[in-house]
Backbone as CSV, one residue per row, in Angstrom:
resi,resn,N_x,N_y,N_z,CA_x,CA_y,CA_z,C_x,C_y,C_z
1,MET,0.956,-1.193,-0.138,-0.306,-0.267,0.163,1.121,1.000,0.004
2,SER,0.880,2.044,-1.205,1.125,3.788,-0.683,0.197,4.633,-0.028
3,THR,0.800,5.238,0.612,0.478,6.288,1.255,0.636,7.591,1.125
4,GLY,0.126,8.158,1.389,0.461,10.184,1.389,0.029,11.315,2.444
5,ASP,-0.303,12.120,2.187,-0.542,13.339,2.892,-2.054,13.075,2.258
6,LEU,-2.869,12.705,1.649,-3.784,12.899,1.142,-4.638,11.002,0.654
7,LEU,-4.316,10.881,0.762,-5.061,8.954,-0.238,-3.627,8.249,0.239
8,ASN,-4.462,7.127,0.494,-3.838,6.089,0.552,-4.354,4.802,-0.456
9,VAL,-3.453,4.584,-1.265,-3.879,4.091,-2.546,-3.729,2.142,-2.191
10,GLN,-4.003,1.344,-3.140,-3.567,-0.289,-2.585,-4.213,-0.771,-3.923
11,PRO,-4.035,-1.574,-4.464,-2.752,-1.749,-4.344,-1.230,-0.853,-4.823
12,SER,-0.049,-1.694,-4.471,0.971,-0.515,-5.170,1.605,-0.976,-6.695
13,GLU,0.897,-2.030,-6.797,1.051,-2.421,-7.773,0.081,-3.385,-8.687
14,LEU,-0.649,-3.637,-10.147,-1.279,-3.543,-10.365,-1.123,-5.537,-11.247
15,LYS,-2.132,-6.289,-10.863,-1.629,-7.041,-11.278,-2.747,-7.600,-12.066
16,PHE,-2.890,-8.097,-13.283,-3.249,-8.852,-14.434,-3.658,-9.991,-14.578
17,PRO,-4.481,-10.856,-14.530,-4.631,-12.397,-14.822,-4.383,-11.800,-16.328
18,PHE,-3.181,-13.014,-16.554,-3.252,-12.727,-18.007,-3.502,-13.853,-19.451
19,GLU,-4.376,-13.744,-20.292,-5.334,-14.494,-21.657,-5.020,-14.212,-22.417
20,LEU,-4.629,-14.988,-23.416,-4.733,-14.700,-24.721,-5.696,-14.221,-25.485
21,ARG,-6.524,-13.070,-26.069,-7.720,-12.704,-26.276,-8.762,-12.447,-24.967
22,LYS,-8.586,-12.560,-24.240,-9.605,-12.417,-22.923,-9.473,-11.090,-22.610
23,GLN,-10.322,-10.151,-22.292,-9.950,-8.709,-21.405,-9.872,-9.349,-19.499
24,SER,-8.894,-8.413,-19.106,-8.435,-8.557,-18.032,-9.105,-6.979,-17.010
25,ALA,-9.099,-7.319,-15.443,-9.495,-6.193,-15.062,-8.759,-6.142,-13.750
26,CYS,-8.646,-5.095,-12.853,-8.278,-5.302,-11.284,-8.325,-4.065,-10.657
27,SER,-8.477,-4.030,-9.736,-8.781,-2.857,-9.162,-8.345,-1.639,-7.761
28,ILE,-8.142,-0.975,-7.864,-7.435,0.338,-7.475,-8.248,0.392,-6.244
29,GLN,-7.765,0.394,-4.780,-8.962,1.808,-3.939,-8.106,2.518,-3.138
30,LEU,-8.838,3.457,-3.092,-8.018,4.977,-3.147,-9.027,5.525,-1.900
31,ILE,-8.117,5.877,-0.852,-9.006,6.068,0.844,-8.654,7.893,1.113
32,ASN,-9.574,8.852,1.464,-9.151,10.223,1.605,-8.806,10.026,3.049
33,LYS,-7.508,9.733,3.825,-7.366,10.131,5.275,-7.692,11.224,5.257
34,SER,-7.519,12.694,4.496,-7.336,13.702,5.230,-8.456,14.352,5.413
35,ASP,-8.963,15.589,5.899,-10.300,16.455,6.337,-10.875,17.533,4.951
36,LYS,-10.431,17.148,3.672,-10.390,18.323,2.540,-11.235,16.669,1.310
37,TYR,-11.743,18.368,0.723,-12.192,16.799,-0.555,-10.547,17.064,-1.545
38,VAL,-10.776,15.864,-1.678,-9.394,16.011,-2.623,-10.256,15.379,-4.256
39,ALA,-9.547,16.412,-5.044,-9.800,15.668,-6.642,-8.496,14.328,-7.109
40,PHE,-9.058,13.092,-7.727,-7.083,12.923,-8.479,-7.973,12.102,-10.307
41,LYS,-6.485,12.011,-10.352,-6.476,11.447,-11.752,-5.580,10.790,-12.373
42,VAL,-5.889,9.518,-13.146,-5.458,8.229,-13.218,-4.939,8.556,-14.796
43,LYS,-3.239,8.596,-14.715,-3.069,8.267,-16.430,-2.153,7.333,-16.658
44,THR,-2.306,6.634,-17.508,-0.882,5.430,-18.189,-0.079,5.818,-19.230
45,THR,0.451,5.287,-19.685,2.129,5.418,-20.442,1.021,4.238,-22.029
46,ASN,0.083,3.817,-22.360,-0.187,3.287,-23.113,-2.114,3.349,-22.930
47,PRO,-2.489,4.372,-22.823,-3.548,4.565,-22.885,-4.745,3.774,-23.789
48,LYS,-4.779,3.125,-24.942,-5.197,2.673,-26.034,-5.542,1.344,-25.589
49,LYS,-4.476,0.683,-24.619,-4.440,-0.435,-23.973,-5.312,-1.034,-22.998
50,TYR,-5.542,0.054,-22.092,-6.171,0.067,-20.516,-7.513,1.070,-21.252
51,CYS,-8.745,0.882,-19.938,-9.785,1.107,-19.753,-9.594,1.953,-18.471
52,VAL,-10.025,2.554,-17.888,-9.528,3.260,-16.306,-11.229,4.063,-15.820
53,ARG,-11.815,3.518,-15.097,-13.244,3.574,-14.732,-13.123,3.748,-12.827
54,PRO,-13.257,5.034,-12.431,-13.178,6.033,-13.350,-11.825,6.694,-13.352
55,ASN,-11.516,7.825,-14.022,-10.114,8.174,-14.322,-10.532,9.525,-13.879
56,THR,-11.580,10.522,-13.071,-11.407,11.211,-12.412,-12.196,11.182,-11.909
57,CYS,-12.266,11.885,-10.258,-13.185,11.984,-9.949,-12.414,12.474,-8.048
58,ILE,-13.989,12.892,-7.300,-13.799,13.704,-6.324,-14.104,12.633,-5.011
59,ILE,-13.083,12.348,-3.904,-13.268,11.769,-2.770,-13.732,12.647,-2.049
60,LEU,-14.586,12.443,-0.701,-15.074,13.520,0.179,-14.156,12.824,1.440
61,PRO,-13.671,13.623,2.411,-12.940,13.329,3.121,-13.286,11.726,4.088
62,GLY,-12.588,10.905,4.529,-13.454,9.813,5.157,-13.515,8.962,4.014
63,ALA,-13.684,9.581,2.467,-14.156,8.058,2.086,-13.256,7.458,1.417
64,ALA,-14.402,6.523,0.684,-13.712,5.918,-0.578,-13.945,5.814,-1.924
65,CYS,-12.921,5.106,-2.905,-13.380,5.119,-4.336,-12.704,3.644,-4.428
66,ASN,-13.384,3.247,-5.626,-12.724,1.687,-6.375,-12.072,2.327,-7.447
67,VAL,-11.757,1.780,-8.042,-10.980,2.396,-9.625,-11.022,1.097,-10.459
68,ILE,-11.850,1.013,-11.388,-11.267,-0.314,-11.891,-10.997,-0.322,-13.545
69,VAL,-9.910,-0.981,-13.085,-8.845,-1.151,-14.841,-8.828,-1.943,-15.105
70,THR,-8.898,-2.198,-16.914,-9.668,-3.322,-17.422,-8.426,-3.055,-18.723
71,MET,-7.535,-4.135,-19.098,-6.458,-4.343,-19.777,-7.557,-4.710,-21.356
72,GLN,-7.542,-4.787,-22.008,-7.966,-4.847,-23.551,-7.227,-6.654,-23.989
73,ALA,-8.073,-7.442,-24.780,-8.196,-8.738,-25.089,-6.086,-8.851,-25.877
74,GLN,-5.171,-9.012,-25.274,-4.223,-9.233,-26.061,-4.230,-10.416,-27.173
75,LYS,-3.110,-10.111,-28.453,-3.277,-11.306,-29.532,-2.230,-11.748,-29.334
76,GLU,-1.009,-11.500,-28.425,0.229,-12.081,-28.170,0.706,-11.945,-26.914
77,ALA,1.634,-12.725,-26.467,2.029,-12.466,-24.757,3.360,-12.169,-25.014
78,PRO,3.671,-10.503,-24.385,4.847,-10.165,-24.296,6.309,-11.558,-23.721
79,PRO,7.004,-10.549,-24.389,8.860,-11.409,-23.712,8.447,-12.104,-22.447
80,ASP,8.284,-13.090,-21.977,8.986,-13.302,-20.401,7.865,-13.201,-19.588
81,MET,6.565,-12.520,-20.455,5.634,-12.200,-19.588,5.798,-10.795,-18.739
82,GLN,6.804,-10.219,-19.336,6.726,-8.955,-18.330,5.934,-7.383,-19.115
83,CYS,5.814,-7.074,-17.969,5.098,-5.896,-18.883,5.570,-4.149,-18.400
84,LYS,6.171,-3.398,-19.530,6.685,-2.119,-18.935,5.652,-1.073,-19.110
85,ASP,4.370,-1.348,-18.860,3.258,-0.251,-18.694,3.169,0.295,-17.394
86,LYS,3.304,1.665,-17.452,3.010,2.136,-15.870,1.675,3.011,-16.027
87,PHE,1.596,3.185,-14.151,0.317,4.048,-14.303,0.579,5.416,-13.178
88,LEU,-0.409,6.421,-13.348,0.497,7.794,-12.054,-0.978,7.921,-12.370
89,LEU,-0.979,7.707,-10.881,-2.297,8.949,-9.975,-1.856,9.486,-9.133
90,GLN,-2.583,10.775,-9.928,-2.210,12.299,-8.932,-3.191,12.737,-8.363
91,SER,-3.504,13.343,-7.401,-4.358,13.627,-6.197,-3.616,14.859,-5.599
92,VAL,-4.747,15.863,-5.112,-5.265,17.136,-4.957,-6.191,17.827,-4.134
93,ALA,-5.659,18.478,-3.708,-7.194,18.882,-2.450,-7.459,20.000,-2.903
94,VAL,-9.150,20.539,-3.442,-9.531,20.689,-3.639,-10.568,22.083,-2.454
95,PRO,-11.619,23.002,-3.399,-12.442,23.434,-2.377,-13.612,22.673,-1.554
96,ASP,-13.923,22.545,-0.078,-14.785,21.827,-0.275,-16.418,22.170,-0.830
97,GLY,-17.204,21.072,-1.457,-18.160,20.943,-2.227,-18.051,20.866,-3.712
98,ALA,-16.703,20.704,-4.281,-16.801,20.291,-5.656,-17.282,18.843,-5.871
99,THR,-16.755,18.732,-7.338,-17.870,17.956,-7.951,-16.726,17.022,-9.019
100,THR,-17.293,16.226,-9.460,-16.049,16.151,-10.874,-16.824,16.866,-11.770
101,LYS,-17.179,17.577,-12.203,-17.679,18.662,-12.798,-16.319,19.196,-13.210
102,ASP,-16.302,19.458,-11.488,-14.903,21.278,-11.651,-13.839,20.639,-12.120
103,ILE,-13.539,19.533,-12.168,-12.210,18.896,-12.067,-11.870,19.430,-13.371
104,THR,-10.247,19.508,-13.371,-9.598,20.439,-14.572,-8.848,20.175,-14.846
105,ALA,-7.788,20.274,-16.030,-6.310,19.900,-16.192,-5.939,20.376,-15.800
106,ASP,-5.949,22.257,-15.600,-4.612,22.644,-14.217,-4.860,22.475,-12.751
107,MET,-5.715,21.376,-12.605,-5.633,21.444,-10.835,-4.493,20.810,-10.912
108,PHE,-3.827,19.807,-11.434,-2.749,18.877,-11.370,-1.638,19.232,-12.279
109,ASN,-1.671,20.737,-12.579,-0.472,21.845,-12.758,0.419,21.607,-11.560
110,LYS,1.791,20.813,-11.470,2.481,21.663,-10.457,3.200,23.204,-10.420
111,GLU,3.018,23.714,-11.863,4.167,24.210,-12.333,3.688,25.894,-11.847
112,VAL,1.970,26.064,-11.761,0.998,26.941,-11.221,1.126,27.019,-9.558
113,GLY,1.978,26.651,-9.234,2.077,26.230,-7.325,0.887,25.282,-7.089
114,ASN,0.108,24.156,-7.991,-1.065,23.599,-6.984,0.184,22.524,-6.223
115,VAL,-0.264,21.329,-4.643,0.684,20.790,-3.934,-0.443,19.109,-4.642
116,VAL,0.875,18.472,-5.596,-0.052,17.390,-6.076,0.870,16.194,-5.746
117,GLU,0.115,15.272,-5.171,0.999,14.210,-4.837,0.867,13.359,-6.122
118,ASP,2.019,12.184,-6.395,2.232,11.388,-7.171,1.603,9.775,-6.970
119,PHE,1.349,8.897,-7.076,1.454,7.460,-6.709,1.860,7.106,-8.272
120,LYS,3.106,6.397,-8.077,3.382,5.501,-9.714,3.171,3.927,-9.282
121,LEU,2.113,3.477,-10.547,1.411,2.012,-10.088,2.385,1.301,-11.260
122,ARG,2.952,0.240,-10.839,3.685,-0.340,-11.710,3.260,-1.963,-12.499
123,VAL,2.281,-2.520,-13.985,2.221,-3.537,-14.208,2.854,-4.314,-14.226
124,THR,2.255,-5.640,-13.564,2.344,-7.019,-13.367,1.954,-8.581,-14.191
125,TYR,1.992,-9.246,-15.046,1.392,-9.748,-15.636,1.200,-11.146,-14.592
126,ILE,-0.235,-12.057,-13.964,0.047,-13.105,-13.546,-0.634,-14.412,-14.150
127,PRO,-0.454,-15.397,-14.038,-1.550,-16.529,-15.476,-2.462,-16.535,-14.490
128,ALA,-3.345,-16.588,-15.909,-5.543,-16.562,-15.639,-5.351,-17.662,-14.824
129,ASN,-4.856,-19.235,-15.243,-5.605,-20.280,-15.239,-3.755,-21.310,-14.197
130,PRO,-3.293,-21.113,-12.751,-2.628,-21.481,-12.155,-2.775,-22.447,-12.161
131,PRO,-1.924,-24.004,-12.668,-2.109,-25.310,-12.009,-2.481,-25.550,-10.928
132,SER,-3.298,-27.053,-10.896,-3.549,-27.006,-9.668,-2.229,-27.673,-8.663
133,PRO,-2.338,-27.740,-7.600,-1.398,-28.847,-6.561,-1.066,-30.023,-6.971
134,VAL,0.062,-30.721,-6.683,-0.387,-32.088,-6.918,-0.131,-32.994,-5.667
135,PRO,-0.993,-33.849,-5.577,-1.420,-34.858,-4.446,-0.523,-34.849,-4.460
136,GLU,-0.225,-35.136,-2.624,1.196,-36.381,-2.328,0.244,-37.869,-2.304
137,GLU,1.278,-38.825,-2.829,1.433,-39.872,-2.556,0.963,-40.298,-1.085
138,PRO,0.411,-41.560,-1.421,-0.298,-41.997,-0.176,1.051,-42.955,0.453
139,GLU,0.952,-43.159,1.628,2.177,-43.577,2.557,2.324,-45.268,2.022
140,GLU,3.598,-45.609,2.597,3.608,-46.639,1.857,2.992,-47.854,2.779
141,GLY,2.410,-48.779,2.711,1.127,-49.318,3.331,0.422,-49.637,3.593
142,LEU,-0.307,-48.476,3.359,-1.849,-47.966,3.212,-2.161,-47.883,2.128
143,SER,-3.764,-48.342,2.270,-3.952,-47.788,0.375,-4.868,-46.722,-0.005
144,PRO,-5.096,-46.757,-0.810,-5.564,-45.275,-0.800,-6.979,-45.077,-0.058
145,ILE,-7.664,-46.152,0.021,-9.036,-45.865,1.259,-8.384,-45.462,2.142
146,ALA,-7.407,-45.969,3.308,-7.149,-45.765,4.525,-6.424,-44.922,4.465
147,SER,-6.128,-43.995,4.037,-5.123,-42.664,4.123,-5.748,-41.796,3.618
148,VAL,-7.507,-42.048,2.787,-8.419,-40.897,2.822,-8.961,-41.126,3.974
149,LEU,-8.992,-42.062,4.964,-9.956,-42.193,6.468,-9.682,-41.435,7.406
150,GLU,-8.021,-41.500,6.883,-7.070,-40.644,8.614,-7.868,-39.293,7.818
151,ASN,-7.809,-38.787,6.824,-8.278,-37.583,6.709,-9.489,-37.055,7.121
152,GLY,-10.457,-37.934,6.956,-11.525,-37.924,7.436,-12.528,-37.373,6.426
153,ASP,-11.944,-37.651,5.085,-13.095,-36.961,3.960,-13.575,-38.246,2.996
154,GLN,-14.925,-38.468,3.650,-15.992,-39.208,2.799,-16.101,-39.034,0.996
155,HIS,-16.164,-38.156,0.587,-16.022,-37.439,-0.315,-15.207,-37.805,-1.221
156,SER,-13.890,-37.606,-0.349,-12.657,-37.919,-1.545,-12.369,-39.340,-1.434
157,LEU,-12.868,-40.293,0.004,-13.027,-41.842,-0.515,-13.736,-42.129,-1.558
158,LEU,-14.913,-41.924,-1.657,-15.874,-42.380,-2.658,-15.058,-42.078,-4.282
159,LEU,-14.482,-40.703,-4.488,-14.111,-40.866,-5.972,-12.444,-41.281,-5.801
160,GLU,-11.672,-41.307,-5.051,-10.837,-41.877,-5.206,-10.484,-43.569,-5.358
161,ALA,-11.891,-44.541,-4.536,-11.610,-45.697,-5.021,-12.547,-45.737,-6.497
162,VAL,-13.675,-44.687,-6.987,-14.103,-45.068,-8.638,-13.093,-44.983,-9.296
163,SER,-11.870,-43.888,-8.739,-10.619,-43.789,-10.087,-9.967,-45.152,-9.924
164,ARG,-9.665,-45.476,-9.142,-9.000,-46.637,-8.950,-9.410,-48.293,-9.072
165,SER,-10.671,-48.019,-9.106,-11.144,-49.379,-9.998,-11.088,-49.487,-11.253
166,LEU,-10.743,-47.857,-11.724,-10.735,-48.154,-13.680,-9.686,-48.048,-13.989
167,GLN,-8.774,-48.389,-12.968,-6.933,-48.735,-13.455,-6.783,-50.142,-13.051
168,GLU,-7.290,-50.705,-11.874,-6.859,-52.023,-11.675,-7.963,-52.793,-12.186
169,PRO,-7.560,-54.251,-11.715,-7.821,-55.396,-12.156,-9.113,-55.522,-12.304
170,LYS,-10.070,-56.172,-12.592,-11.571,-56.787,-12.691,-11.982,-56.795,-11.770
171,GLU,-11.267,-57.865,-10.484,-11.450,-58.397,-9.427,-11.160,-57.107,-8.151
172,LYS,-10.442,-56.712,-8.146,-10.173,-54.853,-7.147,-11.899,-54.053,-7.316
173,SER,-12.054,-54.163,-8.459,-12.736,-52.855,-9.442,-14.427,-53.686,-8.884
174,ALA,-14.857,-54.885,-8.994,-15.921,-55.580,-8.966,-16.494,-55.596,-7.488
175,GLU,-14.621,-55.298,-6.786,-15.105,-55.678,-5.181,-15.681,-54.143,-4.343
176,VAL,-14.604,-52.590,-5.476,-14.956,-51.836,-5.310,-16.776,-51.710,-4.952
177,TRP,-16.843,-52.077,-6.567,-18.669,-51.657,-6.940,-19.461,-52.028,-6.174
178,SER,-19.100,-53.331,-5.649,-19.910,-54.349,-4.896,-19.869,-53.206,-3.376
179,THR,-18.396,-52.660,-2.543,-18.958,-51.898,-1.438,-19.611,-50.081,-1.785
180,ILE,-19.631,-50.247,-2.909,-20.475,-48.780,-3.259,-22.055,-49.596,-3.165
181,SER,-22.256,-50.395,-3.954,-23.586,-51.247,-3.801,-24.285,-51.397,-2.278
182,ARG,-23.072,-51.915,-1.521,-23.516,-52.165,0.196,-24.157,-50.976,0.530
183,LEU,-23.431,-49.663,0.466,-23.654,-48.602,0.768,-24.634,-48.034,1.045
184,THR,-24.901,-48.152,-0.794,-26.399,-47.506,-0.818,-27.422,-48.186,-0.061
185,GLU,-27.556,-49.425,-0.321,-28.189,-50.244,0.251,-28.717,-49.986,1.175
186,GLU,-27.702,-50.030,2.351,-27.430,-49.294,3.561,-28.492,-47.951,4.265
187,LYS,-28.142,-47.362,3.659,-28.603,-45.833,3.348,-29.832,-45.707,2.981
188,ALA,-30.577,-46.482,2.086,-32.089,-46.784,1.145,-32.667,-47.592,2.925
189,LEU,-31.906,-48.362,3.723,-32.578,-48.839,4.670,-32.973,-47.627,5.936
190,ALA,-31.624,-47.473,6.112,-31.960,-46.620,6.922,-33.023,-45.333,7.008
191,LEU,-32.959,-45.036,5.613,-33.697,-43.932,5.114,-35.385,-44.539,5.700
192,GLN,-35.347,-45.981,5.290,-37.120,-46.200,5.466,-37.683,-47.050,6.745
193,GLN,-36.318,-47.010,7.707,-36.418,-47.054,9.016,-36.442,-45.772,9.929
194,HIS,-36.194,-44.775,9.334,-36.504,-43.377,9.848,-38.099,-43.109,9.538
195,LYS,-38.356,-43.457,8.319,-39.662,-42.942,8.813,-40.481,-44.003,8.703
196,GLN,-40.316,-44.905,9.129,-41.192,-45.957,9.876,-41.753,-45.274,11.385
197,LEU,-40.498,-45.416,11.641,-40.387,-44.942,13.165,-40.875,-43.319,13.215
198,CYS,-40.936,-42.154,12.044,-41.590,-41.536,12.579,-43.159,-41.571,12.208
199,GLU,-43.823,-42.400,11.353,-44.779,-42.540,11.410,-45.923,-43.220,12.473
200,GLU,-44.586,-44.258,13.320,-45.257,-44.656,14.397,-45.303,-43.665,15.539
201,LEU,-44.365,-42.890,15.781,-44.524,-42.114,16.424,-45.718,-40.584,16.631
202,GLU,-45.943,-40.429,15.628,-47.275,-39.805,14.226,-48.604,-40.464,15.542
203,LEU,-48.516,-41.999,15.329,-49.577,-42.872,16.078,-49.478,-42.618,17.256
204,MET,-48.740,-42.949,18.012,-48.375,-42.756,19.361,-49.102,-41.180,19.948
205,LYS,-48.860,-40.232,19.378,-49.424,-38.860,19.684,-50.694,-38.870,19.026
206,ARG,-51.245,-39.603,18.478,-52.371,-39.440,18.470,-53.411,-40.103,19.326
207,HIS,-52.820,-41.214,19.561,-53.421,-42.267,20.850,-53.494,-41.580,21.928
208,VAL,-52.608,-40.852,22.210,-52.213,-40.212,23.677,-53.180,-39.238,23.814
209,ASN,-53.123,-38.136,22.813,-53.990,-37.368,22.641,-55.711,-37.772,22.462
210,LYS,-56.077,-39.243,22.146,-57.322,-39.096,22.300,-57.775,-40.074,23.420
211,LYS,-56.629,-40.510,24.000,-57.415,-40.917,25.530,-57.575,-39.936,26.553
212,ARG,-56.251,-38.718,26.493,-56.369,-37.472,26.634,-57.944,-36.692,27.042
213,THR,-58.566,-37.063,26.035,-59.585,-36.447,25.317,-60.544,-37.029,25.924
214,GLY,-60.377,-38.464,26.170,-61.822,-39.437,26.997,-61.846,-39.459,28.324
215,THR,-60.161,-38.435,29.185,-60.064,-39.597,30.449,-61.245,-37.441,31.128
216,PHE,-61.131,-36.740,30.169,-61.513,-35.022,30.078,-62.853,-35.176,30.179
217,SER,-63.403,-36.279,29.123,-65.178,-35.987,29.002,-65.822,-37.118,30.300
218,LEU,-64.931,-38.512,30.838,-65.882,-38.630,31.462,-65.663,-38.247,33.320
219,PHE,-64.460,-37.173,33.005,-64.234,-36.441,34.488,-65.441,-35.460,34.664
220,LEU,-65.876,-34.558,33.193,-67.186,-33.602,33.339,-67.842,-34.644,33.029
221,VAL,-68.242,-35.588,33.004,-70.184,-36.010,33.462,-70.078,-36.684,34.230
222,LEU,-68.786,-36.630,35.343,-68.790,-37.192,37.017,-69.078,-35.785,37.823
223,LEU,-69.063,-34.992,37.081,-68.838,-32.906,37.549,-70.267,-32.716,37.340
224,VAL,-70.666,-32.531,36.281,-72.127,-32.464,35.837,-73.084,-33.030,36.812
225,GLY,-72.886,-34.759,37.363,-73.504,-35.172,37.698,-73.787,-35.155,39.608
226,LEU,-72.570,-34.747,39.791,-72.113,-34.757,41.564,-73.624,-32.611,41.401
227,LEU,-73.120,-32.295,40.381,-73.670,-30.638,40.340,-75.045,-30.940,40.344
228,ILE,-75.661,-31.886,39.672,-77.429,-31.567,39.520,-77.734,-32.355,41.026
229,GLY,-77.407,-33.403,41.811,-76.912,-34.251,43.052,-77.724,-33.041,43.873
230,TYR,-76.477,-32.664,43.813,-76.553,-31.682,45.009,-77.266,-30.833,44.979
231,ILE,-78.092,-30.372,43.746,-79.220,-28.830,43.394,-80.387,-29.970,43.968
232,LEU,-81.040,-31.196,43.224,-81.734,-31.744,43.903,-82.091,-31.452,45.476
233,LYS,-80.968,-32.222,45.845,-80.781,-32.580,47.579,-81.258,-30.979,48.156
234,SER,-80.687,-30.295,47.839,-81.231,-28.846,48.095,-82.482,-28.136,48.118
235,THR,-82.690,-28.959,47.073,-84.443,-28.584,46.492,-85.138,-29.535,47.659
């Protein structure tokens, strides 16, 4: 990160994923660390190659602005993937209340006494599709399935078993597929048992509720009978 009296600029180097005949983009974050309105302007040594949005703007005190830099699709790669392009970001304090429409080229002219901060940004190309890391070989004496079990990765276990089955003799391949089939059947049986238990639990709930309703009704009949008997006795 580059920092000055007015702005913090992140990053200090523009890294573009490079792929032939495809556009690539990266962003620059600008943070106004001052208590003033700050205007900025972005220049490049190769303006036909890049598109900068916004290339000029006003940042309020304490606010931030993201600048998107897009590199046009390239027909050929540079030697050794080295890029000589550079960007220059200039910033200057402006009167409070200024807007982007108020920005002029004279604001960034140091010759007339303006205090202008300059930030120089290099351009670097990085591979668009970096190679995947090479998986480590399992320890000697351990089967691929055992080594995966030690890591607790069941999904990788299944993928490893299927992959190995395509390369090993038919006897081992049949054994692997038999294991997969057995696990699938066990899963289906477990789901069926779970469904049956849920149905039995629902029946038990209904039975308990029905029993409670019958007990309450009997109690209510007895209570009414006692009340009637008391009234007749009183008269």
